[in-house]
N, C-alpha and C positions, 0 to 999 in steps of 0.2 A: 691370240692375246685377248681379243674382244670376247671370245667364248669363255675364257677363264674368268674374266671380270663378271660376266653375266652369271656364271655358276657360283662365284663367291657371293654376289649380291643375293642370289636366291637362298644360299645357305644362311646368310645373316637374317633375312626375313623369316625364314623357317624357324630359326632359333628364337627370334623375338616373339613370334606367334606362340611357340610352345611355352616360353617363359610366362607370357601374359596369361595364357590359358591356365597354366598351373597356378599362378598367383590368384586368379579369380576363383579357382576351385578351392583353394586353401583358405582364402579370406573373403567371405561373402560380404557385400556392402550392407551398412546399417540401413534398414528399410525406412525408419522414422527418426531422423536426426533430432527433430524438435522434441519428440517424446523422450528420447535418450537424454537430451539437455535438461528437461524438467526433472528427470530422475537424478541426474548428477547434482542439480541444485539442491534437491532435498537431502542428498547424502552429504553435501557440503555443510549445510546447516546442522545436520545431526553431528557431524564431526567437530564443528566450530563452537557449537552451543551445547548447553545441557540437553540431553536427548528428549526430556519431557517437554521442552519448550516447543518443539517442532510437531505440529499436528497436521492432519489432512482433513479438509472440509470438502463439501461437494454441492454443486447446483444440480439442476435437472439434467444437465448434459455433460458435466465434466467434474473432475476432482482438481483441487489446488491446495497449495501449502499455506500455512499460517503459523505465526509465532505467538504463543500464549504464555502469559505469566499471571499467577494468582496473587491477589493482594495479600499483604503480610502484616495486617494489623488486626486488633480486636474490634475495630469499628469500620466495617466495609462501607464504601461510599458509592460505588457504582461500577459500571463497565465503560471502558474506553476503546472504541474501535479506531485503529490507526490506519490511515490510507496514505501510501507513499506518493512521491512525485513521479512524473514521467522520467524514465531512464534510471530510476533508483529501485531499491529493494525493500522488503519489509523490515530490514535491519540497518538501513542506511538512508540518508547521511547521519552524521553524528547527532544532530538535534533529535531526529526521530529515534535513534538508538537510545539516547539518554532518557527521553520521555518514556519509552517502552519499558526500560529497565528500572527507572527511578520511581515512577508514579505508583507501582505496587507497594512501595514503602510508606505511602500516605493513604492507602486504602482503596486503590483503584485496580481492578482487574484490567489487564491490557491485552488486546488482540490485534496484531498487525497482520494484515492479509496481503497477498500478492495480487496485483491488479494487471490485467492484460490491456494496457492502454493502446489506442490505435497506433501511436508512434513507436511503441516498444512492447512486443508480445513477450512479457518477462519470461515465461516458460511455455513450452509446447502444450498442446491440449492433452491432458490426462483423461482418457475415457473412464466412464464409470466402471466398466468391466475391462480387466487387463487384456482380454481377448478381442476387444472391440477396436480393431485397427482402423476401421473406416472413420470413426469419429475422432480418432487421434490425429488423422491427417487433415480432416476437413471439419472445422468448427460448425456447429449447427445454429449458431447465433452470430449476430453482428458484434463487432467489438464493443459498442455501447451496451448492448444487451448482456454481454458477458460480464462487463464491469458491474452493472447494476445487480445482476444475479449474484455475484460474489459478495457484494455489500449486504444483500438480503441474507445470504448464508452466514455471514459474519455476525449480523445482529441476532439471528436465530441461535447461534452458538452462545452468545452472551446471555440471551434469555434462558437457555438451557442450564446455565450456571447460576441462575437466580437473579441476574441483573436486568432490571427493568428501568433503572435510572441510568441512561446511556448518553454519552457524549461522543460524537464523531470528531476526531482530530485529523484534519487533512493538510498535508504538506504539498504546496504547489498545486499540480493538477488534482491531487487527492482531495483538496478543498473543494474544487469545482464538483467532483463526483459526489462528495458527501452532501453538498448543498442541493445538487440536482436530485439525488435520491430522496432526501427528506421532503423537498418541495413537491415531488411527484407522488409520494407514497404516504406521508405522515397524515394521519387522521386527526380530527379535532380532539378526540378522546385521548390521543397519545402525546399531545403537545407538551403536557406538563412533565413528561418523563424524558425529554430529549434536549440536548444542547449541541452546539456546533462551534468548533474552533478552526479558523483558517489561518495557516501560517504561510506567508508569501503567496497569497491568492494569485492565480495566473491572470494575465490581462487579455489573453487571446480569445476568451469566451464571452461574446456579447450578451448571452442570456444569463450569466452569473448574477448580474445586478438584479434581474427580475426574480431569480430564485431567492435571493436574500430578502427582497421585499415581500415575498409570499410566506416567509417563515416567522411566525410570532413566538420565537423561542429564544432563550439566552444565546448570544453569539459573541465570540471574541474574534476580531479581525486584526491579526498581528502581522505587520509587514516591516521589512528591514531595508529593502532596496531604496536607495536615495537617488531618484531620477525624476525628471518632470513627468514622464509617462506613468511611473509607479504612483506618484502623488495624485495625478489626475484620476487614475483608475480607482485609487483608494477613496478619493472624494466622491466619485460616482457611486461606489458601494455604500458609503455612509449616507448619501442622499437617498438611496433606495430604502434603507432602513428608517430614515427620518420620515419619509413620505408615508411609510406604513405605520408610523407612530410606535415603533418597537423601542421601548425604553430599555430593554435588556440587551441592546446591541452596543458593544464597546469596541472602539478602534484604537490601536496603539501603534505608533511608528517608533521602532526601537533601532538601536545601532546594529549594524551588520554583524552577524555571528560568523565565526570561523570554525571549520571542521577541525577536530582535535583528536589525536590518537592517544592511546593509553587510558588511564582512569583519572581524569581531572576532577576538580570540584564541580559541583552542580552549576551549570550554566545559568546566566540570568534569565534567558528566554524560557528555560525549563521551569525556573522559579515563578516567572510570570504566569505560565500556563497553570502551574499548581495553585497559585494564589487565586486565579480566576475561578478554577474549579471549586476551590474551597468556599468562595464567596457566592458563587452563582449556580452551582450544579451538584454540590455534595449531598450525599444522603446521610452523612454523619460527620463526625469530627475525628481526625487522626493527628498524632503528634509528629512534628517534624524534628528529627533527632539532630540534624546539623544546625548551622547558624541560622539567623533570622532570614526571612524570605528575600529581602532586598539588601 
């Protein structure tokens, strides 16, 4: 009886071994899941949006996706580089999506790029060469270096389209990265051609206030969170601009916006952004076809 049980168990183990061996031979594992994820995200955008909106940019070490829309007026005003918040995408949330899609109607080229923030590597590393599997698995830059390199590539893309009047529009963490890039890289000769918009600037970066104080450029600091901490951090950002005597810094506390599906009317926050661009950073004048700004 004991011998029959041992024989049966051996048969089961042999069957399992044969089955697993056959399965591994038929379905090889994906060697680079993050790389496959990045390709899947690109395909998603191409399926969900108009194909020409999805473009591919590159830094010295990797490729990445961006969403590009050309301005739709006879009076182009400049280029808008849009940086998303941590955990979000180049086409989300709603306010980012609406700014990206609406501002071309009033003369702005928009370019929303995907950022590999430290807390969320949005997509895997796409190597410059499709055969370069090593760099696909191991980034050759720190997360901070990758973010700043992508911003540099986005600005170069706008320059290649003829845009030298450029505003960086940063949502959440994107505002920090935009301010940091400009503070570390903007030369005195370039200051007249740049502006910065912060939407819900993050409070966890102690050096953000310093970057704001270093930038003598037009800035809109728009926040909606209604808490003691948010108000205190906003007051500190405003104080940094005041100490630097930046008269082109403007801060607005607005009502909290809600994400909306479908195609609603233009949100008040989007109108505020457009109104500020028109008054502080526009290279020309464009007609707003819908109702008045406010």
